[in-house]
C-alpha positions in Angstrom: 35.3 18.5 -27.1 31.7 19.6 -27.3 30.7 16.3 -29.0 32.4 14.3 -26.2 30.6 16.4 -23.6 27.2 15.9 -25.3 27.7 12.1 -25.5 28.8 12.0 -21.9 25.7 14.0 -20.9 23.4 11.5 -22.7 25.2 8.6 -21.1 24.6 10.1 -17.7 20.9 10.6 -18.4 20.6 7.0 -19.6 22.3 5.7 -16.5 20.1 7.8 -14.3 16.9 6.5 -16.0 18.2 2.9 -15.6 18.8 3.6 -11.9 15.3 5.1 -11.4 13.6 2.1 -13.1 15.7 -0.3 -11.1 14.8 1.4 -7.8 11.1 1.3 -8.8 11.2 -2.4 -9.6 12.9 -3.3 -6.3 10.4 -1.0 -4.5 7.4 -2.8 -6.0 8.7 -6.3 -5.4 9.7 -5.3 -1.9 6.2 -4.0 -1.2 4.7 -7.2 -2.4 6.9 -9.2 -0.1 6.1 -7.0 2.8 2.4 -7.4 2.2 2.7 -11.2 2.1 4.8 -11.2 5.2 1.9 -9.7 7.2 0.0 -13.0 7.0 0.2 -14.6 10.4 0.8 -18.4 9.8 -0.4 -19.2 13.3 -1.0 -22.8 14.2 1.2 -24.2 11.3 3.8 -26.9 11.7 7.5 -26.2 10.9 7.1 -28.0 7.5 4.1 -26.0 6.5 5.6 -22.7 7.8 8.9 -23.3 5.9 6.9 -24.0 2.7 4.8 -20.9 3.0 7.8 -18.7 3.8 9.4 -19.9 0.6 6.1 -19.4 -1.3 5.9 -15.8 0.0 9.4 -15.1 -1.4 8.7 -16.9 -4.6 11.5 -19.3 -4.0 10.1 -22.9 -4.4 13.3 -24.5 -5.8 13.3 -27.0 -2.9 9.6 -27.8 -3.3 7.8 -29.6 -6.1 4.2 -29.1 -7.3 3.4 -32.4 -5.7 4.8 -31.1 -2.3 2.4 -28.1 -2.6 -0.5 -30.5 -3.3 0.3 -32.7 -0.3 0.8 -29.8 2.1 -2.4 -28.1 1.0 -4.1 -31.4 1.5 -3.1 -31.5 5.2 0.4 -33.0 5.5 2.2 -31.3 8.4 5.2 -33.5 9.1 8.3 -34.4 7.1 7.8 -38.1 7.6 4.3 -37.9 6.1 5.6 -35.9 3.2 8.4 -38.4 2.5 5.8 -41.2 2.3 3.6 -39.2 0.0 6.6 -38.4 -2.3 7.4 -42.1 -2.5 3.9 -43.0 -3.5 3.9 -40.3 -6.1 7.3 -41.2 -7.5 6.1 -44.9 -7.9 3.0 -43.7 -9.7 5.0 -41.5 -12.1 7.4 -44.4 -12.9 4.4 -46.6 -13.7 2.9 -44.0 -15.9 6.1 -43.6 -17.9 6.1 -47.3 -18.7 2.4 -47.2 -19.7 2.9 -44.3 -22.1 6.1 -45.5 -23.8 4.2 -46.7 -26.9 2.6 -43.3 -27.4 4.6 -40.4 -28.9 2.1 -37.7 -29.9 1.0 -35.2 -27.2 -2.7 -35.8 -27.7 -2.3 -39.6 -27.5 -0.2 -39.4 -24.4 -2.7 -37.0 -22.8 -5.6 -39.2 -23.6 -3.9 -42.5 -22.5 -2.7 -40.9 -19.2 -6.3 -40.0 -18.3 -7.6 -43.5 -19.1 -4.8 -45.1 -17.1 -5.3 -42.9 -14.1 -9.0 -43.9 -13.9 -8.0 -47.6 -14.0 -5.1 -47.2 -11.6 -5.9 -44.4 -9.1 -9.3 -42.7 -9.6 -12.0 -45.0 -8.3 -15.1 -43.0 -7.1 -16.2 -39.5 -7.7 -17.1 -37.6 -4.5 -17.7 -33.9 -4.5 -16.0 -33.3 -1.2 -12.8 -35.4 -2.1 -10.5 -32.4 -2.6 -7.4 -33.7 -0.8 -4.5 -35.9 -2.1 -5.3 -38.2 0.9 -8.7 -39.1 -0.6 -7.0 -40.3 -3.7 -4.1 -42.1 -2.0 -6.2 -43.9 0.6 -9.6 -44.5 -1.0 -9.3 -43.5 -4.7 -12.1 -40.9 -4.2 -11.7 -37.7 -6.2 -13.4 -34.6 -7.3 -12.8 -32.3 -10.3 -10.1 -30.2 -8.5 -8.1 -33.1 -7.0 -8.2 -35.1 -10.2 -7.2 -32.1 -12.3 -4.2 -31.4 -10.1 -3.1 -35.0 -10.0 -3.5 -35.4 -13.8 -1.5 -32.2 -14.3 1.3 -33.1 -11.9 1.9 -36.4 -13.6 1.4 -35.0 -17.1 4.1 -32.4 -16.4 6.5 -35.1 -15.3 5.8 -37.0 -18.5 6.5 -34.0 -20.8 3.0 -32.7 -21.3 2.2 -29.0 -21.0 -0.7 -28.7 -18.7 -2.7 -25.8 -17.4 -5.8 -25.6 -15.1 -9.2 -24.3 -16.1 -11.8 -23.0 -13.7 -15.4 -22.4 -14.6 -18.4 -21.9 -12.3 -18.2 -24.6 -9.6 -16.0 -26.8 -11.6 -12.4 -27.4 -12.7 -10.6 -29.3 -15.4 -7.3 -29.3 -17.4 -6.0 -28.1 -20.8 -3.0 -29.8 -22.5 -1.0 -28.0 -25.1 1.1 -29.5 -27.8 3.9 -27.0 -27.4 5.8 -25.5 -24.4 4.2 -22.3 -22.9 5.9 -19.1 -21.7 7.1 -19.3 -18.1 5.0 -16.3 -17.1 1.5 -16.0 -18.4 -0.7 -13.2 -17.1 -3.8 -13.8 -19.3 -6.5 -16.1 -18.1 -7.7 -16.9 -21.7 -6.9 -20.2 -23.2 -4.7 -20.4 -26.3 -5.0 -22.3 -29.5 -3.1 -25.6 -30.1 -4.5 -27.4 -27.1 -7.1 -29.8 -25.8 -9.5 -29.6 -22.9 -9.3 -32.6 -20.5 -12.4 -33.4 -18.3 -10.5 -35.3 -15.6 -13.5 -36.7 -13.8 -14.1 -39.3 -16.5 -11.8 -41.7 -18.2 -13.0 -40.5 -21.7 -12.7 -36.9 -20.8 -9.9 -36.0 -23.2 -11.0 -33.4 -25.7 -14.7 -33.4 -24.6 -17.3 -33.6 -27.4 -15.8 -36.4 -29.5 -18.0 -39.0 -31.1 -16.7 -41.8 -28.9 -17.8 -39.8 -25.8 -21.3 -39.0 -27.2 -21.8 -42.7 -28.1 -21.0 -43.8 -24.6 -23.1 -41.0 -22.9 -20.2 -39.3 -21.2 -21.2 -35.9 -19.8 -18.7 -33.1 -19.7 -19.0 -29.4 -18.7 -22.1 -27.7 -20.2 -21.1 -25.0 -22.6 -23.3 -22.5 -20.7 -20.8 -22.6 -17.8 -17.8 -21.7 -20.0 -18.5 -18.0 -20.0 -16.6 -17.5 -16.7 -13.8 -19.8 -17.9 -10.3 -18.9 -16.6 -7.0 -20.6 -17.4 -4.5 -20.7 -14.5 -1.3 -22.5 -13.5 -1.4 -25.8 -11.7 0.2 -24.1 -8.6 -2.7 -21.6 -8.6 -5.1 -24.6 -8.8 -3.5 -26.0 -5.6 -4.5 -22.8 -3.8 -8.1 -23.4 -4.6 -8.0 -26.5 -2.3 -8.2 -24.1 0.6 -11.3 -22.3 -0.7 -12.9 -25.7 -1.4 -12.1 -26.7 2.2 -13.9 -23.7 3.5 -17.0 -24.1 1.3 -17.4 -27.9 1.3 -16.0 -29.2 4.6 -15.9 -28.4 8.3 -12.1 -28.3 8.4 -12.2 -24.6 9.4 -14.9 -24.1 12.1 -14.0 -20.6 13.3 -13.8 -17.3 11.4 -10.1 -17.0 12.1 -9.5 -20.5 10.7 -11.4 -19.6 7.5 -9.5 -16.3 7.2 -6.2 -18.2 7.4 -7.3 -20.6 4.8 -8.2 -17.7 2.4 -4.8 -16.1 3.2 -3.0 -19.3 2.3 -5.0 -19.5 -0.9 -4.0 -16.0 -1.7 -0.3 -16.9 -1.4 -0.9 -19.5 -4.2 -3.2 -17.4 -6.3 -2.7 -13.7 -5.5 -4.5 -12.4 -8.6 -7.8 -14.1 -7.9 -10.4 -11.4 -7.1 -12.8 -13.9 -5.3 -10.1 -14.9 -2.9 -9.3 -11.3 -2.2 -13.0 -10.5 -1.5 -13.2 -13.5 0.8 -10.1 -12.3 2.7 -11.8 -8.9 3.2 -15.1 -10.5 4.3 -13.4 -12.9 6.6 -11.5 -10.1 8.3 -14.8 -8.3 8.8 -16.3 -11.3 10.6 -13.2 -11.8 12.7 -13.0 -8.2 13.7 -16.7 -7.9 14.5 -16.5 -11.1 16.5 -13.6 -9.7 18.7 -15.5 -6.4 19.2 -18.7 -8.3 20.2 -16.7 -10.1 22.9 -15.0 -6.8 23.9 -11.6 -8.1 23.0 -10.4 -4.8 21.7 -6.7 -5.6 21.2 -7.6 -8.6 19.0 -9.9 -6.5 16.9 -7.2 -3.8 16.5 -4.6 -6.4 15.5 -6.7 -7.7 12.7 -7.6 -4.2 11.6 -3.9 -3.5 11.2 -3.6 -6.7 9.2 -6.6 -5.8 7.0 -4.8 -2.6 5.9 -2.5 -4.8 3.8 -5.4 -6.2 1.8 -8.0 -3.5 1.7 -6.2 -1.1 -0.6 -9.5 0.4 -1.9 -10.8 0.9 1.6 -14.0 -1.1 1.1 -14.2 -2.1 4.7 -11.1 -0.8 6.6 -12.2 2.7 7.6 -15.7 1.7 8.4 -14.5 -1.2 10.6 -12.1 1.2 12.5 -15.1 3.5 13.2 -17.4 0.6 14.3 -14.8 -0.9 16.6 -13.8 2.5 18.1 -17.4 3.5 18.7 -18.2 0.2 20.4 -15.1 0.3 22.5 -15.6 4.0 23.5 -19.2 3.3 24.4 -18.0 0.6 26.7 -15.2 2.7 28.1 -17.5 5.6 28.8 -19.0 3.8 31.8 -15.5 3.9 33.4 -15.4 7.6 33.2 -14.8 10.4 30.7 -11.0 10.5 31.2 -10.7 6.7 30.6 -12.7 7.0 27.4 -10.8 10.0 26.1 -7.5 8.2 26.6 -8.8 5.2 24.6 -9.9 7.7 21.9 -6.4 9.1 21.7 -5.1 5.6 21.3 -7.4 5.0 18.3 -6.3 8.2 16.7 -2.7 7.0 16.8 -3.5 3.5 15.6 -5.7 4.7 12.6 -4.1 7.8 11.3 -5.7 7.4 7.8 -9.2 7.6 9.2 -11.0 11.0 8.5 -10.6 13.5 11.3 -14.4 14.0 11.5 -14.5 10.4 12.9 -12.6 11.4 16.0 -14.6 14.6 16.5 -17.9 12.8 16.3 -16.7 10.1 18.7 -15.4 12.7 21.1 -18.7 14.6 20.9 -20.5 11.3 21.7 -18.3 10.8 24.8 -19.2 14.3 26.1 -22.8 13.7 25.3 -22.9 10.5 27.3 -21.0 12.1 30.2 -23.6 14.9 30.2 -26.4 12.3 30.4 -24.6 10.5 33.3 -24.1 13.8 35.2 -27.7 14.8 34.7 -28.9 11.4 36.1 -27.0 12.4 39.3 -28.7 15.8 39.4 -25.6 17.6 38.5 -27.3 19.7 35.8 -24.9 22.6 35.6 -21.9 20.3 34.9 -24.1 18.2 32.6 -25.1 21.2 30.5 -21.4 22.3 30.2 -20.6 18.9 28.8 -23.6 19.1 26.5 -22.4 22.5 25.2 -18.9 21.0 24.6 -20.4 18.1 22.7 -22.3 20.4 20.4 -19.1 22.5 19.7 -17.1 19.4 18.9 -19.9 18.1 16.7 -19.7 21.4 14.8 -16.0 20.8 14.2 -16.8 17.4 12.8 -19.3 18.9 10.4 -16.8 21.4 9.2 -14.4 18.7 8.0 -14.3 17.8 4.3 -14.6 14.0 3.9 -13.1 12.8 0.7 -12.6 9.1 1.6 -14.2 6.1 0.1 -18.0 5.7 -0.3 -18.1 3.3 2.6 -16.2 5.7 4.9 -18.5 8.6 4.0 -21.5 6.4 4.8 -19.9 5.4 8.1 -19.3 9.1 9.0 -23.0 9.8 8.3 -23.9 7.1 10.7 -21.6 8.6 13.3 -23.2 12.0 12.8 -26.6 10.4 13.2 -25.6 8.7 16.5 -24.2 11.9 17.8 -27.4 13.8 17.0 -29.5 11.1 18.6 -27.5 11.7 21.9 -28.1 15.4 21.6 -31.8 15.1 20.9 -32.4 12.5 23.7 -30.6 14.7 26.2 -32.9 17.7 25.3 -36.0 15.5 25.3 -35.1 14.1 28.8 -34.8 17.6 30.2 -38.1 18.6 28.4 -39.9 15.6 29.9 -38.7 16.8 33.4 -40.9 19.9 32.6 -37.8 22.2 32.9 -38.8 24.3 30.0 -36.4 27.2 30.5 -33.5 24.7 30.5 -34.9 22.8 27.5 -35.2 26.1 25.5 -31.6 26.9 26.4 -30.3 23.5 25.3 -32.3 23.5 22.0 -30.9 26.9 21.1 -27.3 25.6 21.7 -28.0 22.6 19.6 -29.4 24.5 16.7 -26.5 27.0 16.7 -24.2 24.1 15.8 -26.7 21.9 13.9 -29.0 24.5 12.2 -29.9 22.3 9.2 -31.2 19.3 11.3 -35.0 19.0 10.6 -35.7 17.0 13.8 -34.1 19.6 16.0 -36.2 22.3 14.4 -39.4 20.3 15.0 -38.3 19.7 18.6 -37.8 23.4 19.0 -41.3 24.1 17.8 -42.7 21.6 20.3 -40.7 23.1 23.2 -41.6 26.7 22.5 -45.3 25.9 22.1 -45.4 25.1 25.8 
């Protein structure tokens, strides 16, 4: 009986562990899907939107690698895609006939490249990233020729991966099938590099190439070599578009291009960095034009990408400060209401942020009242600004480095308002009032050197 009970106990423990791991796995995958779903595919056609929705979910059974290449190249309608598919299918059929005499993987890989340069690839052009360039004019660059070679090679039984180095891309063909999921970006043995921009680019460095003066990638540029899937290579089309063409004239267009690239190639750190930088440009642009709701919408979207808080908190602070500065001209009550809205929108921002911003609002209100000769009310607001500033300084800020630096800037701006108010009163030759104000300021900001120097100047008179 005791043995049965012990076995049952272990079975229960085992089932519980399996349950916990299953829940964790579903939670992680669900979080990844939620993050991807935050990307706003504005301005896309139904075809493109359907494709990216499936790409987000990792369900591309209805789409081929060629479809991805064509859509990334600019195809937006089903009729266009059908014509591109027909062109591609005819090309694959021709390639099958050409390669029938060749059985070995290296021979087939070499002959496929030679044939493509006779049949399709006509002229190298650095900006020719799209499938359309190849289809219509035969113009190609390293990325488009690599993807096209890999697409057809895969159809013919070759095992092809993409290689990226600094400002260049090419292929690698393996003699044996590769695992379905590869996380490493290092190349494996048992394969050959293929420089797709030249007909003799199979296995660069052979004697036949040297004799014919074919130039391949300099070895000095191999130190940043990364091996990736062909689907991830397709995602680089969007980054090429941003860097080499004028297809994305606005900051929002460029941001969307990087987000699309991220859906193809989510592990690429450069794309992630570009998404953060593009968000920054978009948000600052909205704030500059005083379109606060637009800035807030992109700040909320940025939260799904900036997990290390490189920019997020700082940008929230900048936008809130600019908005509240503008709102303060409409009255203190209006500005305080906007401040409360920001507190609700950005709850992860350090509390000292809101204290400093509130102190600034009371400081500005004090200055406005003083301009209207309402000095008693103005000094009351000044006193309140100093007390709120003291609360801000008492908070412990353990956020990211960027957020701590942003809080220092907020504190600096708050103290500038305090000092300017005192200096304005002092310049009015109202010494007794200036002495009273400097004493209030030093009670709450006793360590500030500029305030101590200002006190010495005031009390010398």
